[in-house]
N, C-alpha and C positions, 0 to 999 in steps of 0.2 A: 542301268549304270547308277550306282550310288554316289550322290554328291557329298563331298566332305566339307563340312563347315569349319573354317579356320577363324578363330577369334582374333580380332585385331588387338595388339598389345597397347594398353593405355599408357603410352610413354609420357604424355603430358601430365597425367595424374601422378605417376610415380616420381616424376621430376618435382612436381609441387609438393609431394609428401616428403621427399628428401630435403627440400628447402626448409619445410616447416620443422623437421627434426633438427636440422643444423641450427636454425634460429633458436629453438628451445634449448639445445645444448649450450649455445653461447650464453644465453641469459642465465641458465642454471650455474654454469661455470663462473660467470661474472659475479653472481650473487654469493656463491659459496666462498669465493676467494676475496670478497669485499670485507675489509676490517670493520666497517661501519655496522655490519650486521653480526650480532653476536647471538648464537643459538642459546647460550647460557642465560642471557638476559631475557630472551623471549620466553623460555621455559620458566624463568623465575617469576615473571609478571603475568603469565598466561592465566594462572589461578590466583592471582593477587585478590584479597578480599574486596578492595575498591573496584577492581575490574569486574569481578563477579557481581557485585552490587549494581554496577552500571549496566551490565548485561541484563540483569533482572529488571531494572527500571525500564530499559529499552523494550523488553517483551511486554511488560504490563502497559506501557504507554501505547504500544501497537495495538494491543487488545482493546484498550479504552477508545482509541481513535476509531478503529474498525467497527466496533459496536455502534458508536455514535453516528458515523458516516453511513453505515448500512441502513439504519432506521431512516435517517434524513434522506438518503439517496433514493430509497423506495418511495417515500412520500413525493420527492421531487419528480421521480419518473411518472407517477400517477398524475401529477399536476400537469406534466408535459403532454400527457395523452388525453387530458380532459378536454371536453367540449366547451367548458367555460373559458372565455377569453382572458378573464383576470387571472385565474389560476395558471393558465398556459403562459401568459405573459410574465408573471412573477417568477415561475420556474425557469423560463428561458432567460430572463435577466439575471437570476441567481447564477445559473450555470455559466453564462457568458462572463460575468464578473470574476468568479472564483477560478475559472480555467484560464483566464487571461493574465491575472496578476500572479507573480511568483510566490511560492509558499513561504519563502524567507520574509518577504514583505508583510504577508499576513501575520506571521509569528510576531514580528516587531510591532505591528499595528495593534494586535490585541494586547500585547504585553504593556504597551504605553497608552492604552485606552483611557486610563484615569486622567491623562493630560488633556484629553478631549472632553470626557464626560466624568468629572470627579465623583458624581453621585448617580446611582441607579435608582430610578423611581418607578414603581409599579402602581398602576391605577388608570382611571379613565382620563382621556384628554380633556383639558380645560377644568379638571376638578383637582381637589387636593389629593396628592398620592396616598395610597394605602400603605405602601411599604417604601422606605427610603434608606438605602445602605451605601457606604462608600464602595466605589468600584473595585478598588484593590482588595477588599474583603471577599468579593465575589469571584473576580477573575485574577487569580494569582499566576504563578509560573505554570502550574499544571493546567489551569483553565485556559491560559493563553496558548499552550501547547495543543490542547485538545481542539480548541477552536481553529487555530491556524492550520493544523494538519487535517482535522476532521471535515471542516467545511469545504476545503479544496478537494478532498477525497470524495466527499459526498456528490460534488458536481460530476466527477468522473463516473462514479458508480451509477448515478442516475441515467446517464447516457448508455452505459452498459446494460442496465436493466431494461431500458426503453427499447433498445435495439433487439435484445433477446425476446421480449414480449412481442414486438412487431414481427419477428421471424416465425412465430407460430401461425399456422394457416388460419384464414378467416373462417374456414369451415368448422374449426373447433369452437369458436365463439358461437356460430350459428347453431351448432348442435346443442351447445349448453343452454342457449336461450330457448330452443325448441322444447327442451325439458323443463322449462319454467324457471330456470335459475335467474337470479338477478345478476346485474353486471359485476357486482362485488364478489358474489359467490363463484360466479364463473371464472373470475380472475384468479381467485385463491385456490380453487378446487381443480380447474381444468388447465388454465393458461400458464400460471406461474410454475407448476410442476414440470410442464414440458419446456418451459423457457430456462429452467434451472440448469440444464445440461449446457446450454449456450452461455449462461452467466458464469459458471464455475471456472473455466480456464481464465477468462479475463479477470474475474474477481480475485482469483488466486494470485495472479501477477500483481494486482494492485496491493494485496496484503504485503507481498515482498517489497514492493515499491515504498509502501508506508514504513516498513521496518527500516529500510535504508534512510528514508527521509527524516526519521527521528533524530539522526545525527545533527540535523539543523537546529535542534533545541539547545545546542551548545551556546548560541548567541543570547539565550535568555537564562542560562545558568542552571538548567535542570541537570542533575548528576546522572546522565545516561552513560552509555558505553563510551561514546566519543568524548564527553566532557571529562569522564574519569581518566581516560588516556591522556588528555591534554594536560590536566592537573598534575599528573605524575611527571610527564616529560618536561613541563616548565620548571621543575625543581632538580631533575637529574640530567637534563639536556640529551636524553637518549631517544630522540624523536623517531628515528627510523625503526628500531626494534619495537618501540611501543605502538607505532602505527601498524607494524606487522601483526602485533598481538590483536589490535582492533580488527584487522582484515581477517584473521583466523576465526574470531568470534562471529563476525558477520557472515563468513562462509558457513560456519556451523549452523547458525540460526536459520539462514536462508535455505540451507540444505534440508533441515528438518521440515521447514514449511513447504518445500518442493515435494518431499516425500508424502506429506499429508495431502497436498493438493492432488498428487497422482493417485493416491488411494481413493480419495473422494471422487475423482473423475472416473476411476475404474468402477467404483460402486454405482455411480449414476448412470453409466453406460453398460451396466452388466446385461441388460435385456438385449441390447444391439449386438454385443460381442459373444453372447452365449455364456458369460461368466455368471456363476451363481454365488 
C-alpha cells in the first residue's frame, strides 16, 4: 500500500504575506498621493552639483576613516591578545572608552579640543618641546571627523579581528611554531589569512555603518551629503523631497558596498564552495 503525503497548507504564512502586501500598498498609495512629495523636485535635486559633491565627500571621508580605523584596530587587536599586561590593559581601556561614549560626543570633543589644549607640543616630558603648533592648525574639521569616527570604529574593528583570530584553531599556531616560525610570522602567514573569512562579513557591515555615520559630521559643518541636503532645504523649505534625495543616495552607496562585500566574501570562500 502506497502512502500519499499531503502537504499542509501554510495558511498562517499566506495570511502574513497578504498583510505585508496590504501595508506596503497603503504606504505606497499614501506617499504617491501626498502633495508634500514632488517627484519633479526629487529628480531636480538628485544630481544637483552640491548634492553630488556632498556624496563624493561622504565616500572620501568613509575611505579615510576606514583606512585609519583598520590600521589602529589591527594594532589594538594584537595588544588585546598580548601577554604584556600593560599593552593588554591599554587596549582594553581604549576599547571600553570608545565603545561606551556616543560617536557624536567624540566628534564634538575633537572639534573643540583647542578649548582644552590650545597648543600641541611634541617632545619629551619635563623638557622643552621640539615642536609646538596651534591645535586648530592640526585638528580641523576633517581631522575631528576622522578622529571622532575612526577611533570609535577602531574599537569595534579590534574586537572583530580579535574574535576572528581566536576562532582559528590552536593547532594552526602549534603547526606554524613547529616549522620554526616566529609568533609574528605565524600570525601574518598562517592565522590572519584564515581569520580573514571570519573578519570580512562583520568588517563589511562596519564599512556600511561608517558610511551612514558620516551624516553626523553635519554638526561640525563638513559639507558631506547630509550637510549639503540641509543647506539646500533651509533655503527652499523643501525638507521632505530633499531628505528623500539623501535617502536615495545613501541607498545607492550602501548597495554598491553590499555588492562589493558579497563579491569579496564569494572570493574568500571560493575554496569552500567550489567556486573558482
